C-alpha positions in Angstrom: 44.0 80.2 35.1 42.4 79.9 38.6 43.8 76.3 39.0 47.2 77.5 38.1 47.1 80.3 40.7 45.9 78.0 43.5 48.7 75.5 42.7 51.3 78.3 42.7 50.1 79.6 46.1 50.1 76.1 47.6 53.6 75.5 46.4 54.8 78.8 47.9 53.2 77.9 51.3 54.9 74.5 51.3 58.3 76.0 50.5 57.9 78.6 53.3 57.1 75.8 55.8 60.1 73.7 54.8 62.5 76.7 55.0 61.1 77.7 58.4 61.5 74.2 59.8 65.1 74.0 58.5 66.0 77.3 60.0 64.5 76.4 63.4 66.4 73.1 63.5 69.7 74.8 62.5 69.1 77.6 65.1 68.4 75.1 67.9 71.4 73.0 67.1 73.6 76.0 66.6 72.5 77.5 70.0 73.1 74.3 71.8 76.6 74.0 70.4 77.2 77.7 71.2 76.0 77.4 74.8 78.1 74.2 75.3 81.2 76.1 74.2 80.2 79.1 76.2 79.9 77.1 79.5 82.8 74.7 79.0 85.5 76.9 77.4 87.4 77.6 80.6 90.8 76.1 81.3 91.3 74.2 84.6 91.9 76.3 87.7 95.6 76.9 88.5 97.1 75.9 91.8 96.5 78.3 94.7 99.0 81.1 94.9 101.2 81.7 98.0 99.4 83.6 100.8 99.8 87.4 100.8 100.5 87.3 104.5 102.1 84.9 106.9 99.7 85.6 109.8 96.5 87.5 110.8 94.7 86.7 107.5 95.9 87.1 104.0 94.5 86.1 100.5 95.4 83.5 98.0 94.0 83.1 94.5 93.5 80.7 91.6 93.5 81.7 87.9 91.9 80.2 84.8 91.9 81.1 81.1 89.0 81.6 78.8 89.5 79.7 75.5 86.3 80.8 73.8 86.4 83.6 71.1 83.0 84.8 72.1 83.9 85.0 75.8 83.2 82.9 78.9 80.6 83.1 81.7 82.1 83.6 85.1 85.3 85.0 86.6 88.9 84.2 85.7 90.1 84.6 89.3 88.8 83.4 92.7 90.1 84.1 96.2 90.1 82.6 99.7 91.5 83.6 103.1 94.6 82.0 104.4 96.9 82.1 107.5 94.4 83.4 110.0 96.6 82.8 113.0 97.4 86.0 115.0 100.7 87.6 114.3 103.1 87.3 117.3 104.1 91.0 117.1 100.4 92.2 117.0 101.2 94.9 114.5 98.5 96.4 112.3 99.2 95.4 108.6 98.3 98.9 107.3 100.6 100.5 109.9 103.5 98.3 108.7 102.9 99.5 105.1 102.9 103.1 106.2 106.0 102.7 108.3 107.9 101.6 105.2 107.9 105.3 104.1 109.5 106.6 107.3 113.0 106.7 105.8 111.9 108.7 102.8 112.3 112.5 103.1 109.1 114.5 103.1 109.3 118.3 102.7 113.0 118.2 103.6 112.5 116.2 106.8 112.1 112.6 108.0 108.7 111.9 109.4 106.9 108.9 111.0 103.9 107.8 109.2 100.8 106.1 110.7 97.7 104.6 109.0 94.8 106.9 108.0 91.5 105.2 107.3 89.5 106.9 104.5 85.9 105.7 104.5 85.5 106.5 100.8 88.7 104.7 99.7 89.4 102.1 102.3 91.8 100.2 100.0 94.0 103.1 99.2 97.1 103.4 101.3 96.6 106.7 103.1 99.0 107.7 105.9 99.2 110.6 108.3 102.1 112.1 110.2 102.4 113.8 113.7 101.5 117.2 112.2 98.2 115.8 110.7 99.4 115.8 107.1 97.6 113.1 105.1 99.2 111.6 102.0 98.3 108.8 99.6 101.4 106.6 99.6 100.0 103.9 97.2 96.9 103.6 95.1 96.1 100.3 96.8 97.1 98.5 100.0 98.4 94.9 100.0 96.0 92.0 99.7 94.7 91.0 103.2 94.7 94.5 104.7 91.6 95.1 106.7 89.2 97.7 105.2 88.7 99.3 108.6 89.6 98.7 112.2 87.7 95.9 114.0 86.4 94.4 110.7 87.0 91.1 109.0 86.4 92.7 105.6 89.6 92.9 103.7 91.1 94.6 100.6 91.8 92.3 97.7 93.1 93.6 94.4 92.3 97.1 95.5 88.6 96.3 96.3 87.1 96.0 99.8 85.6 92.5 99.9 83.1 91.5 102.5 84.2 88.6 104.8 81.6 86.7 106.8 82.2 85.2 110.3 82.7 81.9 108.4 85.8 83.4 107.0 84.5 83.1 103.4 85.1 86.0 101.0 81.7 87.5 99.8 79.8 85.8 102.6 77.1 87.7 104.5 77.2 85.4 107.5 77.3 87.2 110.9 77.4 86.3 114.5 74.0 86.5 116.2 73.3 87.5 119.8 73.8 83.9 120.9 77.4 83.9 119.6 76.5 81.6 116.7 78.0 82.3 113.3 75.1 82.5 110.8 72.5 81.9 113.6 69.1 83.4 113.9 69.3 84.3 117.6 67.1 81.4 118.8 69.6 78.8 119.7 70.5 80.3 123.1 67.0 81.1 124.3 66.5 77.7 126.0 70.0 76.4 126.3 72.2 79.3 127.3 69.9 81.6 129.3 67.6 81.1 132.2 65.7 83.0 134.9 67.7 83.6 138.0 68.0 85.8 141.1 70.4 88.8 141.6 70.8 89.8 145.3 72.0 93.1 146.7 73.9 91.5 149.5 73.0 91.5 153.2 72.5 94.9 154.8 74.6 93.9 157.9 77.3 91.4 158.7 75.7 90.2 161.9 72.8 90.8 164.3 70.1 90.2 161.6 69.6 92.1 158.4 67.8 91.7 155.1 68.8 91.1 151.4 66.8 92.3 148.4 66.8 90.1 145.3 65.2 90.4 141.9 64.4 88.0 139.0 66.7 88.5 136.0 67.5 86.8 132.7 71.1 85.7 132.9 73.7 83.7 131.0 73.8 80.2 132.5 77.6 80.0 132.2 78.7 83.4 133.3 75.8 84.7 135.4 75.8 88.0 133.5 72.4 89.7 133.1 71.1 89.7 129.5 68.0 90.9 127.7 64.8 89.3 129.0 63.8 88.3 125.5 66.5 85.6 125.5 64.9 83.7 128.4 62.2 81.1 127.8 58.6 82.0 128.8 57.4 84.9 130.9 59.3 86.5 133.8 58.3 84.7 137.1 56.0 86.7 139.4 57.3 88.2 142.6 60.3 89.8 141.1 61.3 91.7 144.2 62.0 89.5 147.2 63.3 90.4 150.7 64.8 87.7 152.9 66.5 87.8 156.3 70.2 87.2 156.5 73.1 87.1 159.0 70.9 86.6 162.0 73.8 85.4 164.2 74.4 87.7 167.2 77.2 90.2 166.8 80.1 89.8 169.2 80.0 92.2 172.2 81.8 95.5 171.9 82.6 98.4 174.1 80.6 101.6 173.5 81.3 104.9 175.4 79.1 107.8 176.1 79.6 110.6 173.7 80.6 113.2 176.3 82.2 113.5 179.7 80.1 114.7 182.6 80.5 118.2 183.9 83.3 118.7 186.5 82.2 118.0 190.1 83.8 121.2 191.3 84.3 124.7 189.9 87.7 125.0 191.5 90.3 123.2 193.6 90.2 120.1 191.6 87.2 118.0 190.7 86.2 114.8 188.8 84.6 114.2 185.4 82.9 110.9 184.6 82.3 109.0 181.4 80.4 105.7 181.2 81.6 102.8 179.0 79.2 99.9 178.2 79.7 96.4 176.9 76.8 95.9 174.5 75.4 93.2 172.2 73.5 94.2 169.1 70.7 92.2 167.5 68.4 93.5 164.7 69.6 97.0 165.4 68.9 96.9 169.1 71.7 97.3 171.6 71.6 95.4 174.9 73.9 96.5 177.7 75.8 93.6 179.2 78.2 95.5 181.5 78.9 99.1 182.6 82.1 100.7 183.9 82.9 104.2 184.8 85.9 106.1 183.7 86.9 108.9 186.1 89.4 111.6 185.5 90.6 113.9 188.4 91.4 117.4 187.5 93.8 119.3 189.8 93.2 122.9 189.2 
């Protein structure tokens, strides 16, 4: 009886091992086939659609169809930007969409509608009139409408999509302080900026003056002062410098005394005198070259 029990237990263990191995093999092959179908069950992408705008940036899209019963991994539509050339009329696309409602009566009158930007719903067509009345004209703006003023981000299918400086939808690329799209701010430190001098201009046009100058970090192309961190190395010592300038003599000029002298007589007619000098000025010092007297006779 003991031998029979041992034989039965061994047989059961063998059957369990065979069944487990078969199930594992079937599961592995079944999953492989399933994943292949899951990954490769999309139809080819369609041709690109026509651009939603003729200028100033619109959107075009491609579609594909999922052929798997269990679903497909990925998206059935993809977008890209098109026609980024500026519009010749320079009109805002959202303003154009609002103006389309100008001919429709509103509260018994015809009004002029202008774009209203709603931060919470940037892709809803909101418009405002001259009285400050805000209305939702459409649940979504047209594809290619900017989400906000001064931004590349645009509304596509009613959703605000981020647009990088590389003009790719969904990209996080931005322009760094060196003006490089996707840069890290280091490309201009040695190439575009350098240490230079900025002067105040000479204090006088002739006769000897001085000019103050200081060391600044500046754009090599434009000469505009920029943040000192963009220049290589440390700021050179002696940042404040004073130099002489316009040391050539000034041309002589006539200078008169401020006042006339008292009259030479208290009555009967007298004379008042005023001196006029020809002077040269150098380093703030005037040198008299010639003197003449102006006399005026008073007949009282």
